[in-house]
C-alpha positions as CSV (number, residue, x, y, z in Angstrom):
1,X,-116.1,13.6,114.4
2,X,-118.6,16.5,114.7
3,X,-122.3,15.7,115.1
4,X,-124.2,18.3,113.0
5,X,-128.0,18.7,112.9
6,X,-129.8,21.0,110.5
7,X,-133.2,21.8,112.0
8,X,-136.0,22.8,109.7
9,X,-139.1,21.9,107.7
10,X,-137.1,20.5,104.7
11,X,-137.5,23.7,102.7
12,X,-135.0,25.0,100.1
13,X,-133.1,27.0,102.7
14,X,-132.7,24.0,105.0
15,X,-131.4,21.9,102.1
16,X,-129.0,24.6,101.1
17,X,-127.7,24.9,104.7
18,X,-127.0,21.2,104.9
19,X,-125.2,21.2,101.5
20,X,-123.1,24.2,102.5
21,X,-122.1,22.6,105.8
22,X,-121.1,19.4,104.0
23,X,-119.1,21.4,101.4
24,X,-117.2,23.4,104.0
25,X,-116.5,20.3,106.1
26,X,-115.1,18.5,103.1
27,X,-112.9,21.4,102.1
28,X,-111.5,21.6,105.6
29,X,-111.1,17.8,105.8
30,X,-113.3,17.6,108.9
31,X,-115.4,14.5,109.4
32,X,-119.0,15.2,110.3
33,X,-122.1,13.2,110.8
34,X,-124.9,15.4,109.5
35,X,-128.6,14.8,110.3
36,X,-131.6,16.7,109.1
37,X,-134.3,17.2,111.8
38,X,-137.7,18.0,110.5
39,X,-139.8,17.0,113.5
40,X,-141.3,20.1,115.0
41,X,-141.2,18.8,118.6
42,X,-137.5,18.0,118.3
43,X,-136.8,21.4,116.8
44,X,-138.7,23.1,119.7
45,X,-136.7,21.1,122.2
46,X,-133.7,23.2,121.1
47,X,-135.6,26.4,121.7
48,X,-135.5,27.3,118.1
49,X,-138.3,29.5,116.7
50,X,-136.7,30.3,113.3
51,X,-135.3,27.9,110.8
52,X,-133.0,26.8,109.3
53,X,-131.0,26.3,112.5
54,X,-127.8,24.4,113.0
55,X,-126.7,22.4,116.1
56,X,-123.1,21.2,116.4
57,X,-122.4,18.7,119.2
58,X,-125.7,19.6,120.9
59,X,-125.1,23.4,120.9
60,X,-127.2,25.7,118.7
61,X,-124.8,27.7,116.7
62,X,-127.1,29.4,114.2
63,X,-130.7,30.0,113.5
64,X,-133.0,31.9,111.1
65,X,-131.1,32.0,107.8
66,X,-128.7,30.2,105.5
67,X,-125.3,30.7,107.1
68,X,-122.3,32.1,105.2
69,X,-119.4,29.8,104.4
70,X,-116.9,31.8,106.6
71,X,-119.3,31.4,109.6
72,X,-119.5,27.7,109.0
73,X,-115.7,27.4,108.9
74,X,-115.5,29.2,112.2
75,X,-117.9,26.7,113.8
76,X,-115.5,23.9,112.9
77,X,-112.4,25.7,114.3
78,X,-113.9,25.7,117.8
C-alpha cells in the first residue's frame, strides 16, 4: 500500500489533486492511504513552497500545480 499525502491549504486545486490521485489509483487497482496535510509547519517540513504538492512514501513527487493523470500513473509504477 502506498502512503500518499496531498500538501496544501485545502483549496480547490488541493481537493482536485486528491480526487485525481484516488481516481487513478482505483483505475490501476493500487491500494493507497491518502492524507490531506493542511498544517503549514508540516508542509514546510517537506521543503515545499508551492502547493498543491504530493508526497508518496515520504518522497515529494510533485509541487505547484494540479498534476496530470499520466504523471500520477507514472508515480505508481515506480
